[in-house]
PDB file of N, CA, C and O in Angstrom:
ATOM      1  N   UNK A   1     -67.836  45.441-176.036  1.00  0.00           N
ATOM      2  CA  UNK A   1     -67.110  46.464-175.332  1.00  0.00           C
ATOM      3  C   UNK A   1     -65.649  46.469-175.787  1.00  0.00           C
ATOM      4  O   UNK A   1     -64.742  46.173-175.010  1.00  0.00           O
ATOM      5  N   UNK A   2     -65.447  46.800-177.021  1.00  0.00           N
ATOM      6  CA  UNK A   2     -64.094  46.833-177.553  1.00  0.00           C
ATOM      7  C   UNK A   2     -63.371  48.071-177.044  1.00  0.00           C
ATOM      8  O   UNK A   2     -63.962  49.143-176.915  1.00  0.00           O
ATOM      9  N   UNK A   3     -62.117  47.912-176.764  1.00  0.00           N
ATOM     10  CA  UNK A   3     -61.290  49.025-176.316  1.00  0.00           C
ATOM     11  C   UNK A   3     -60.907  49.867-177.527  1.00  0.00           C
ATOM     12  O   UNK A   3     -60.661  49.339-178.611  1.00  0.00           O
ATOM     13  N   UNK A   4     -60.860  51.170-177.330  1.00  0.00           N
ATOM     14  CA  UNK A   4     -60.411  52.023-178.429  1.00  0.00           C
ATOM     15  C   UNK A   4     -58.988  52.475-178.141  1.00  0.00           C
ATOM     16  O   UNK A   4     -58.590  52.627-176.985  1.00  0.00           O
ATOM     17  N   UNK A   5     -58.238  52.685-179.195  1.00  0.00           N
ATOM     18  CA  UNK A   5     -56.853  53.111-179.048  1.00  0.00           C
ATOM     19  C   UNK A   5     -56.795  54.475-178.367  1.00  0.00           C
ATOM     20  O   UNK A   5     -55.859  54.757-177.619  1.00  0.00           O
ATOM     21  N   UNK A   6     -57.786  55.318-178.624  1.00  0.00           N
ATOM     22  CA  UNK A   6     -57.810  56.647-178.000  1.00  0.00           C
ATOM     23  C   UNK A   6     -57.907  56.522-176.482  1.00  0.00           C
ATOM     24  O   UNK A   6     -57.197  57.219-175.758  1.00  0.00           O
ATOM     25  N   UNK A   7     -58.773  55.649-176.001  1.00  0.00           N
ATOM     26  CA  UNK A   7     -58.901  55.435-174.557  1.00  0.00           C
ATOM     27  C   UNK A   7     -57.610  54.861-173.970  1.00  0.00           C
ATOM     28  O   UNK A   7     -57.205  55.223-172.865  1.00  0.00           O
ATOM     29  N   UNK A   8     -56.981  53.979-174.708  1.00  0.00           N
ATOM     30  CA  UNK A   8     -55.770  53.331-174.218  1.00  0.00           C
ATOM     31  C   UNK A   8     -54.602  54.309-174.127  1.00  0.00           C
ATOM     32  O   UNK A   8     -53.758  54.188-173.239  1.00  0.00           O
ATOM     33  N   UNK A   9     -54.552  55.272-175.037  1.00  0.00           N
ATOM     34  CA  UNK A   9     -53.440  56.235-175.023  1.00  0.00           C
ATOM     35  C   UNK A   9     -53.482  57.137-173.800  1.00  0.00           C
ATOM     36  O   UNK A   9     -52.464  57.721-173.427  1.00  0.00           O
ATOM     37  N   UNK A  10     -54.655  57.261-173.167  1.00  0.00           N
ATOM     38  CA  UNK A  10     -54.785  58.089-171.968  1.00  0.00           C
ATOM     39  C   UNK A  10     -54.281  57.379-170.714  1.00  0.00           C
ATOM     40  O   UNK A  10     -54.140  58.008-169.665  1.00  0.00           O
ATOM     41  N   UNK A  11     -54.010  56.085-170.808  1.00  0.00           N
ATOM     42  CA  UNK A  11     -53.587  55.311-169.638  1.00  0.00           C
ATOM     43  C   UNK A  11     -52.064  55.281-169.523  1.00  0.00           C
ATOM     44  O   UNK A  11     -51.337  55.510-170.490  1.00  0.00           O
ATOM     45  N   UNK A  12     -51.615  54.991-168.308  1.00  0.00           N
ATOM     46  CA  UNK A  12     -50.178  54.889-168.080  1.00  0.00           C
ATOM     47  C   UNK A  12     -49.684  53.508-168.536  1.00  0.00           C
ATOM     48  O   UNK A  12     -50.479  52.577-168.666  1.00  0.00           O
ATOM     49  N   UNK A  13     -48.387  53.378-168.776  1.00  0.00           N
ATOM     50  CA  UNK A  13     -47.862  52.061-169.172  1.00  0.00           C
ATOM     51  C   UNK A  13     -48.159  50.957-168.149  1.00  0.00           C
ATOM     52  O   UNK A  13     -48.407  49.812-168.527  1.00  0.00           O
ATOM     53  N   UNK A  14     -48.134  51.301-166.858  1.00  0.00           N
ATOM     54  CA  UNK A  14     -48.448  50.292-165.842  1.00  0.00           C
ATOM     55  C   UNK A  14     -49.895  49.825-165.950  1.00  0.00           C
ATOM     56  O   UNK A  14     -50.179  48.634-165.818  1.00  0.00           O
ATOM     57  N   UNK A  15     -50.804  50.758-166.189  1.00  0.00           N
ATOM     58  CA  UNK A  15     -52.211  50.391-166.350  1.00  0.00           C
ATOM     59  C   UNK A  15     -52.387  49.514-167.600  1.00  0.00           C
ATOM     60  O   UNK A  15     -53.163  48.558-167.599  1.00  0.00           O
ATOM     61  N   UNK A  16     -51.659  49.858-168.649  1.00  0.00           N
ATOM     62  CA  UNK A  16     -51.753  49.075-169.885  1.00  0.00           C
ATOM     63  C   UNK A  16     -51.233  47.656-169.677  1.00  0.00           C
ATOM     64  O   UNK A  16     -51.818  46.694-170.174  1.00  0.00           O
ATOM     65  N   UNK A  17     -50.130  47.534-168.941  1.00  0.00           N
ATOM     66  CA  UNK A  17     -49.582  46.192-168.685  1.00  0.00           C
ATOM     67  C   UNK A  17     -50.557  45.357-167.864  1.00  0.00           C
ATOM     68  O   UNK A  17     -50.732  44.166-168.120  1.00  0.00           O
ATOM     69  N   UNK A  18     -51.193  45.988-166.876  1.00  0.00           N
ATOM     70  CA  UNK A  18     -52.190  45.274-166.066  1.00  0.00           C
ATOM     71  C   UNK A  18     -53.357  44.816-166.933  1.00  0.00           C
ATOM     72  O   UNK A  18     -53.854  43.699-166.788  1.00  0.00           O
ATOM     73  N   UNK A  19     -53.786  45.691-167.834  1.00  0.00           N
ATOM     74  CA  UNK A  19     -54.896  45.346-168.714  1.00  0.00           C
ATOM     75  C   UNK A  19     -54.502  44.211-169.662  1.00  0.00           C
ATOM     76  O   UNK A  19     -55.312  43.333-169.962  1.00  0.00           O
ATOM     77  N   UNK A  20     -53.263  44.237-170.124  1.00  0.00           N
ATOM     78  CA  UNK A  20     -52.781  43.186-171.014  1.00  0.00           C
ATOM     79  C   UNK A  20     -52.768  41.837-170.303  1.00  0.00           C
ATOM     80  O   UNK A  20     -53.153  40.823-170.884  1.00  0.00           O
ATOM     81  N   UNK A  21     -52.331  41.825-169.060  1.00  0.00           N
ATOM     82  CA  UNK A  21     -52.330  40.588-168.274  1.00  0.00           C
ATOM     83  C   UNK A  21     -53.752  40.054-168.129  1.00  0.00           C
ATOM     84  O   UNK A  21     -53.991  38.855-168.276  1.00  0.00           O
ATOM     85  N   UNK A  22     -54.693  40.951-167.842  1.00  0.00           N
ATOM     86  CA  UNK A  22     -56.093  40.537-167.686  1.00  0.00           C
ATOM     87  C   UNK A  22     -56.645  39.972-168.992  1.00  0.00           C
ATOM     88  O   UNK A  22     -57.371  38.978-168.981  1.00  0.00           O
ATOM     89  N   UNK A  23     -56.306  40.599-170.109  1.00  0.00           N
ATOM     90  CA  UNK A  23     -56.782  40.115-171.406  1.00  0.00           C
ATOM     91  C   UNK A  23     -56.180  38.751-171.741  1.00  0.00           C
ATOM     92  O   UNK A  23     -56.863  37.887-172.290  1.00  0.00           O
ATOM     93  N   UNK A  24     -54.914  38.561-171.413  1.00  0.00           N
ATOM     94  CA  UNK A  24     -54.291  37.267-171.686  1.00  0.00           C
ATOM     95  C   UNK A  24     -54.896  36.164-170.832  1.00  0.00           C
ATOM     96  O   UNK A  24     -55.045  35.030-171.287  1.00  0.00           O
ATOM     97  N   UNK A  25     -55.248  36.499-169.580  1.00  0.00           N
ATOM     98  CA  UNK A  25     -55.921  35.516-168.732  1.00  0.00           C
ATOM     99  C   UNK A  25     -57.283  35.160-169.304  1.00  0.00           C
ATOM    100  O   UNK A  25     -57.672  33.992-169.329  1.00  0.00           O
ATOM    101  N   UNK A  26     -58.003  36.179-169.763  1.00  0.00           N
ATOM    102  CA  UNK A  26     -59.316  35.926-170.351  1.00  0.00           C
ATOM    103  C   UNK A  26     -59.187  35.074-171.612  1.00  0.00           C
ATOM    104  O   UNK A  26     -59.991  34.170-171.834  1.00  0.00           O
ATOM    105  N   UNK A  27     -58.182  35.358-172.433  1.00  0.00           N
ATOM    106  CA  UNK A  27     -57.966  34.580-173.655  1.00  0.00           C
ATOM    107  C   UNK A  27     -57.670  33.121-173.305  1.00  0.00           C
ATOM    108  O   UNK A  27     -58.155  32.206-173.969  1.00  0.00           O
ATOM    109  N   UNK A  28     -56.872  32.914-172.260  1.00  0.00           N
ATOM    110  CA  UNK A  28     -56.565  31.548-171.822  1.00  0.00           C
ATOM    111  C   UNK A  28     -57.847  30.829-171.399  1.00  0.00           C
ATOM    112  O   UNK A  28     -58.091  29.689-171.794  1.00  0.00           O
ATOM    113  N   UNK A  29     -58.662  31.512-170.590  1.00  0.00           N
ATOM    114  CA  UNK A  29     -59.908  30.903-170.127  1.00  0.00           C
ATOM    115  C   UNK A  29     -60.853  30.590-171.287  1.00  0.00           C
ATOM    116  O   UNK A  29     -61.529  29.562-171.285  1.00  0.00           O
ATOM    117  N   UNK A  30     -60.895  31.479-172.273  1.00  0.00           N
ATOM    118  CA  UNK A  30     -61.752  31.238-173.437  1.00  0.00           C
ATOM    119  C   UNK A  30     -61.254  30.029-174.238  1.00  0.00           C
ATOM    120  O   UNK A  30     -62.052  29.221-174.713  1.00  0.00           O
ATOM    121  N   UNK A  31     -59.931  29.916-174.383  1.00  0.00           N
ATOM    122  CA  UNK A  31     -59.382  28.745-175.098  1.00  0.00           C
ATOM    123  C   UNK A  31     -59.713  27.463-174.346  1.00  0.00           C
ATOM    124  O   UNK A  31     -60.027  26.438-174.950  1.00  0.00           O
ATOM    125  N   UNK A  32     -59.640  27.534-173.035  1.00  0.00           N
ATOM    126  CA  UNK A  32     -59.949  26.365-172.210  1.00  0.00           C
ATOM    127  C   UNK A  32     -61.423  25.978-172.369  1.00  0.00           C
ATOM    128  O   UNK A  32     -61.755  24.799-172.494  1.00  0.00           O
ATOM    129  N   UNK A  33     -62.298  26.985-172.363  1.00  0.00           N
ATOM    130  CA  UNK A  33     -63.724  26.727-172.548  1.00  0.00           C
ATOM    131  C   UNK A  33     -63.995  26.121-173.921  1.00  0.00           C
ATOM    132  O   UNK A  33     -64.834  25.232-174.062  1.00  0.00           O
ATOM    133  N   UNK A  34     -63.274  26.612-174.933  1.00  0.00           N
ATOM    134  CA  UNK A  34     -63.469  26.080-176.282  1.00  0.00           C
ATOM    135  C   UNK A  34     -63.055  24.610-176.341  1.00  0.00           C
ATOM    136  O   UNK A  34     -63.722  23.791-176.974  1.00  0.00           O
ATOM    137  N   UNK A  35     -61.954  24.291-175.675  1.00  0.00           N
ATOM    138  CA  UNK A  35     -61.453  22.914-175.701  1.00  0.00           C
ATOM    139  C   UNK A  35     -62.409  21.954-175.002  1.00  0.00           C
ATOM    140  O   UNK A  35     -62.480  20.776-175.350  1.00  0.00           O
ATOM    141  N   UNK A  36     -63.146  22.463-174.014  1.00  0.00           N
ATOM    142  CA  UNK A  36     -64.076  21.599-173.275  1.00  0.00           C
ATOM    143  C   UNK A  36     -65.518  21.767-173.760  1.00  0.00           C
ATOM    144  O   UNK A  36     -66.461  21.319-173.108  1.00  0.00           O
ATOM    145  N   UNK A  37     -65.671  22.415-174.904  1.00  0.00           N
ATOM    146  CA  UNK A  37     -66.995  22.634-175.517  1.00  0.00           C
ATOM    147  C   UNK A  37     -67.957  23.377-174.599  1.00  0.00           C
ATOM    148  O   UNK A  37     -69.153  23.084-174.595  1.00  0.00           O
ATOM    149  N   UNK A  38     -67.453  24.335-173.821  1.00  0.00           N
ATOM    150  CA  UNK A  38     -68.298  25.137-172.951  1.00  0.00           C
ATOM    151  C   UNK A  38     -68.386  26.584-173.416  1.00  0.00           C
ATOM    152  O   UNK A  38     -69.056  27.397-172.780  1.00  0.00           O
ATOM    153  N   UNK A  39     -67.723  26.913-174.511  1.00  0.00           N
ATOM    154  CA  UNK A  39     -67.691  28.298-174.983  1.00  0.00           C
ATOM    155  C   UNK A  39     -68.993  28.641-175.682  1.00  0.00           C
ATOM    156  O   UNK A  39     -69.389  27.977-176.640  1.00  0.00           O
ATOM    157  N   UNK A  40     -69.658  29.686-175.195  1.00  0.00           N
ATOM    158  CA  UNK A  40     -70.930  30.091-175.788  1.00  0.00           C
ATOM    159  C   UNK A  40     -70.749  31.218-176.805  1.00  0.00           C
ATOM    160  O   UNK A  40     -71.348  31.189-177.880  1.00  0.00           O
ATOM    161  N   UNK A  41     -69.930  32.201-176.468  1.00  0.00           N
ATOM    162  CA  UNK A  41     -69.748  33.355-177.347  1.00  0.00           C
ATOM    163  C   UNK A  41     -68.385  33.266-178.039  1.00  0.00           C
ATOM    164  O   UNK A  41     -67.374  33.722-177.504  1.00  0.00           O
ATOM    165  N   UNK A  42     -68.373  32.683-179.215  1.00  0.00           N
ATOM    166  CA  UNK A  42     -67.101  32.480-179.911  1.00  0.00           C
ATOM    167  C   UNK A  42     -66.506  33.793-180.410  1.00  0.00           C
ATOM    168  O   UNK A  42     -65.291  33.887-180.586  1.00  0.00           O
ATOM    169  N   UNK A  43     -67.326  34.794-180.636  1.00  0.00           N
ATOM    170  CA  UNK A  43     -66.819  36.080-181.116  1.00  0.00           C
ATOM    171  C   UNK A  43     -65.977  36.771-180.053  1.00  0.00           C
ATOM    172  O   UNK A  43     -65.150  37.624-180.374  1.00  0.00           O
ATOM    173  N   UNK A  44     -66.179  36.413-178.804  1.00  0.00           N
ATOM    174  CA  UNK A  44     -65.415  37.049-177.721  1.00  0.00           C
ATOM    175  C   UNK A  44     -63.925  36.730-177.842  1.00  0.00           C
ATOM    176  O   UNK A  44     -63.087  37.552-177.472  1.00  0.00           O
ATOM    177  N   UNK A  45     -63.587  35.543-178.358  1.00  0.00           N
ATOM    178  CA  UNK A  45     -62.176  35.178-178.534  1.00  0.00           C
ATOM    179  C   UNK A  45     -61.485  36.184-179.456  1.00  0.00           C
ATOM    180  O   UNK A  45     -60.387  36.660-179.166  1.00  0.00           O
ATOM    181  N   UNK A  46     -62.137  36.494-180.555  1.00  0.00           N
ATOM    182  CA  UNK A  46     -61.574  37.426-181.520  1.00  0.00           C
ATOM    183  C   UNK A  46     -61.444  38.823-180.913  1.00  0.00           C
ATOM    184  O   UNK A  46     -60.431  39.494-181.111  1.00  0.00           O
ATOM    185  N   UNK A  47     -62.457  39.259-180.182  1.00  0.00           N
ATOM    186  CA  UNK A  47     -62.439  40.588-179.576  1.00  0.00           C
ATOM    187  C   UNK A  47     -61.314  40.705-178.551  1.00  0.00           C
ATOM    188  O   UNK A  47     -60.631  41.728-178.496  1.00  0.00           O
ATOM    189  N   UNK A  48     -61.117  39.677-177.746  1.00  0.00           N
ATOM    190  CA  UNK A  48     -60.064  39.702-176.724  1.00  0.00           C
ATOM    191  C   UNK A  48     -58.698  39.730-177.386  1.00  0.00           C
ATOM    192  O   UNK A  48     -57.806  40.462-176.955  1.00  0.00           O
ATOM    193  N   UNK A  49     -58.535  38.942-178.424  1.00  0.00           N
ATOM    194  CA  UNK A  49     -57.257  38.906-179.144  1.00  0.00           C
ATOM    195  C   UNK A  49     -56.926  40.280-179.734  1.00  0.00           C
ATOM    196  O   UNK A  49     -55.789  40.746-179.657  1.00  0.00           O
ATOM    197  N   UNK A  50     -57.931  40.910-180.317  1.00  0.00           N
ATOM    198  CA  UNK A  50     -57.702  42.226-180.925  1.00  0.00           C
ATOM    199  C   UNK A  50     -57.467  43.304-179.874  1.00  0.00           C
ATOM    200  O   UNK A  50     -56.646  44.199-180.076  1.00  0.00           O
ATOM    201  N   UNK A  51     -58.178  43.224-178.755  1.00  0.00           N
ATOM    202  CA  UNK A  51     -57.960  44.188-177.676  1.00  0.00           C
ATOM    203  C   UNK A  51     -56.531  44.062-177.139  1.00  0.00           C
ATOM    204  O   UNK A  51     -55.875  45.067-176.867  1.00  0.00           O
ATOM    205  N   UNK A  52     -56.060  42.835-176.990  1.00  0.00           N
ATOM    206  CA  UNK A  52     -54.692  42.618-176.516  1.00  0.00           C
ATOM    207  C   UNK A  52     -53.693  43.211-177.512  1.00  0.00           C
ATOM    208  O   UNK A  52     -52.700  43.817-177.109  1.00  0.00           O
ATOM    209  N   UNK A  53     -53.951  43.042-178.782  1.00  0.00           N
ATOM    210  CA  UNK A  53     -53.067  43.598-179.810  1.00  0.00           C
ATOM    211  C   UNK A  53     -53.071  45.121-179.753  1.00  0.00           C
ATOM    212  O   UNK A  53     -52.026  45.751-179.916  1.00  0.00           O
ATOM    213  N   UNK A  54     -54.243  45.716-179.521  1.00  0.00           N
ATOM    214  CA  UNK A  54     -54.343  47.166-179.393  1.00  0.00           C
ATOM    215  C   UNK A  54     -53.512  47.674-178.209  1.00  0.00           C
ATOM    216  O   UNK A  54     -52.797  48.670-178.319  1.00  0.00           O
ATOM    217  N   UNK A  55     -53.619  46.979-177.089  1.00  0.00           N
ATOM    218  CA  UNK A  55     -52.863  47.377-175.899  1.00  0.00           C
ATOM    219  C   UNK A  55     -51.368  47.285-176.181  1.00  0.00           C
ATOM    220  O   UNK A  55     -50.612  48.188-175.824  1.00  0.00           O
ATOM    221  N   UNK A  56     -50.941  46.203-176.816  1.00  0.00           N
ATOM    222  CA  UNK A  56     -49.517  46.044-177.123  1.00  0.00           C
ATOM    223  C   UNK A  56     -49.032  47.132-178.076  1.00  0.00           C
ATOM    224  O   UNK A  56     -47.911  47.621-177.938  1.00  0.00           O
ATOM    225  N   UNK A  57     -49.862  47.509-179.034  1.00  0.00           N
ATOM    226  CA  UNK A  57     -49.491  48.558-179.976  1.00  0.00           C
ATOM    227  C   UNK A  57     -49.286  49.884-179.257  1.00  0.00           C
ATOM    228  O   UNK A  57     -48.305  50.585-179.507  1.00  0.00           O
ATOM    229  N   UNK A  58     -50.208  50.228-178.367  1.00  0.00           N
ATOM    230  CA  UNK A  58     -50.091  51.486-177.636  1.00  0.00           C
ATOM    231  C   UNK A  58     -48.872  51.456-176.708  1.00  0.00           C
ATOM    232  O   UNK A  58     -48.185  52.466-176.557  1.00  0.00           O
ATOM    233  N   UNK A  59     -48.604  50.309-176.092  1.00  0.00           N
ATOM    234  CA  UNK A  59     -47.408  50.193-175.250  1.00  0.00           C
ATOM    235  C   UNK A  59     -46.142  50.427-176.076  1.00  0.00           C
ATOM    236  O   UNK A  59     -45.219  51.106-175.625  1.00  0.00           O
ATOM    237  N   UNK A  60     -46.103  49.870-177.272  1.00  0.00           N
ATOM    238  CA  UNK A  60     -44.948  50.048-178.150  1.00  0.00           C
ATOM    239  C   UNK A  60     -44.806  51.512-178.554  1.00  0.00           C
ATOM    240  O   UNK A  60     -43.697  52.045-178.589  1.00  0.00           O
ATOM    241  N   UNK A  61     -45.930  52.160-178.859  1.00  0.00           N
ATOM    242  CA  UNK A  61     -45.893  53.579-179.224  1.00  0.00           C
ATOM    243  C   UNK A  61     -45.321  54.395-178.065  1.00  0.00           C
ATOM    244  O   UNK A  61     -44.480  55.270-178.276  1.00  0.00           O
ATOM    245  N   UNK A  62     -45.767  54.115-176.861  1.00  0.00           N
ATOM    246  CA  UNK A  62     -45.296  54.858-175.687  1.00  0.00           C
ATOM    247  C   UNK A  62     -43.800  54.610-175.448  1.00  0.00           C
ATOM    248  O   UNK A  62     -43.065  55.527-175.083  1.00  0.00           O
ATOM    249  N   UNK A  63     -43.366  53.381-175.655  1.00  0.00           N
ATOM    250  CA  UNK A  63     -41.951  53.045-175.461  1.00  0.00           C
ATOM    251  C   UNK A  63     -41.080  53.783-176.495  1.00  0.00           C
ATOM    252  O   UNK A  63     -40.008  54.290-176.164  1.00  0.00           O
ATOM    253  N   UNK A  64     -41.548  53.835-177.725  1.00  0.00           N
ATOM    254  CA  UNK A  64     -40.787  54.541-178.759  1.00  0.00           C
ATOM    255  C   UNK A  64     -40.747  56.036-178.483  1.00  0.00           C
ATOM    256  O   UNK A  64     -39.721  56.683-178.698  1.00  0.00           O
ATOM    257  N   UNK A  65     -41.855  56.584-178.009  1.00  0.00           N
ATOM    258  CA  UNK A  65     -41.901  58.018-177.707  1.00  0.00           C
ATOM    259  C   UNK A  65     -40.950  58.345-176.547  1.00  0.00           C
ATOM    260  O   UNK A  65     -40.302  59.391-176.539  1.00  0.00           O
ATOM    261  N   UNK A  66     -40.879  57.445-175.584  1.00  0.00           N
ATOM    262  CA  UNK A  66     -39.995  57.680-174.432  1.00  0.00           C
ATOM    263  C   UNK A  66     -38.526  57.557-174.835  1.00  0.00           C
ATOM    264  O   UNK A  66     -37.663  58.206-174.244  1.00  0.00           O
ATOM    265  N   UNK A  67     -38.241  56.731-175.833  1.00  0.00           N
ATOM    266  CA  UNK A  67     -36.862  56.510-176.247  1.00  0.00           C
ATOM    267  C   UNK A  67     -36.306  57.690-177.064  1.00  0.00           C
ATOM    268  O   UNK A  67     -35.092  57.846-177.193  1.00  0.00           O
ATOM    269  N   UNK A  68     -37.191  58.497-177.599  1.00  0.00           N
ATOM    270  CA  UNK A  68     -36.728  59.617-178.437  1.00  0.00           C
ATOM    271  C   UNK A  68     -36.429  60.851-177.626  1.00  0.00           C
ATOM    272  O   UNK A  68     -36.032  61.874-178.183  1.00  0.00           O
TER     273      UNK A  68
END
Protein backbone atom coordinates (compact mmCIF):
# COMPACT_ATOMS: atom_id res chain seq x y z
CA UNK A 1 0.00 0.00 0.00
CA UNK A 2 2.47 2.59 -1.16
CA UNK A 3 1.38 6.19 -1.07
CA UNK A 4 1.32 8.04 -4.36
CA UNK A 5 2.47 11.62 -4.71
CA UNK A 6 -0.80 12.43 -6.49
CA UNK A 7 -2.84 11.33 -3.47
CA UNK A 8 -0.55 13.24 -1.13
CA UNK A 9 -0.87 16.50 -3.09
CA UNK A 10 -4.63 16.46 -2.41
CA UNK A 11 -4.05 16.59 1.36
CA UNK A 12 -3.52 19.63 3.53
CA UNK A 13 -0.13 20.33 5.12
CA UNK A 14 -1.55 19.43 8.55
CA UNK A 15 -2.73 16.06 7.27
CA UNK A 16 0.68 15.48 5.69
CA UNK A 17 2.48 16.29 8.94
CA UNK A 18 0.23 13.87 10.83
CA UNK A 19 0.94 11.18 8.27
CA UNK A 20 4.67 11.85 8.51
CA UNK A 21 4.57 11.44 12.29
CA UNK A 22 2.73 8.13 11.89
CA UNK A 23 5.26 6.90 9.33
CA UNK A 24 8.18 7.84 11.57
CA UNK A 25 6.60 5.97 14.47
CA UNK A 26 6.13 2.93 12.27
CA UNK A 27 9.74 3.16 11.08
CA UNK A 28 10.90 3.30 14.71
CA UNK A 29 8.83 0.24 15.59
CA UNK A 30 10.17 -1.65 12.57
CA UNK A 31 13.77 -0.82 13.55
CA UNK A 32 13.03 -2.03 17.06
CA UNK A 33 11.56 -5.27 15.72
CA UNK A 34 14.62 -5.77 13.52
CA UNK A 35 16.96 -5.28 16.47
CA UNK A 36 15.08 -7.91 18.49
CA UNK A 37 14.83 -10.33 15.53
CA UNK A 38 11.03 -10.10 15.44
CA UNK A 39 10.71 -8.41 12.04
CA UNK A 40 8.89 -10.61 9.55
CA UNK A 41 8.41 -8.31 6.55
CA UNK A 42 11.74 -6.64 5.88
CA UNK A 43 10.46 -4.95 2.72
CA UNK A 44 8.09 -2.88 4.84
CA UNK A 45 11.07 -0.90 6.22
CA UNK A 46 11.96 0.26 2.73
CA UNK A 47 8.35 1.10 1.86
CA UNK A 48 7.87 3.17 5.03
CA UNK A 49 11.11 5.04 4.45
CA UNK A 50 10.12 5.88 0.89
CA UNK A 51 6.59 6.89 1.88
CA UNK A 52 8.04 9.26 4.49
CA UNK A 53 10.32 10.75 1.84
CA UNK A 54 7.34 11.22 -0.49
CA UNK A 55 5.40 13.04 2.22
CA UNK A 56 8.37 15.30 2.98
CA UNK A 57 8.79 16.08 -0.72
CA UNK A 58 5.15 17.10 -1.10
CA UNK A 59 5.36 19.21 2.08
CA UNK A 60 8.40 21.00 0.64
CA UNK A 61 6.59 21.57 -2.66
CA UNK A 62 3.62 23.08 -0.82
CA UNK A 63 5.89 25.30 1.29
CA UNK A 64 7.68 26.60 -1.80
CA UNK A 65 4.38 27.25 -3.58
CA UNK A 66 3.10 29.19 -0.56
CA UNK A 67 6.28 31.26 -0.39
CA UNK A 68 5.92 32.48 -3.98
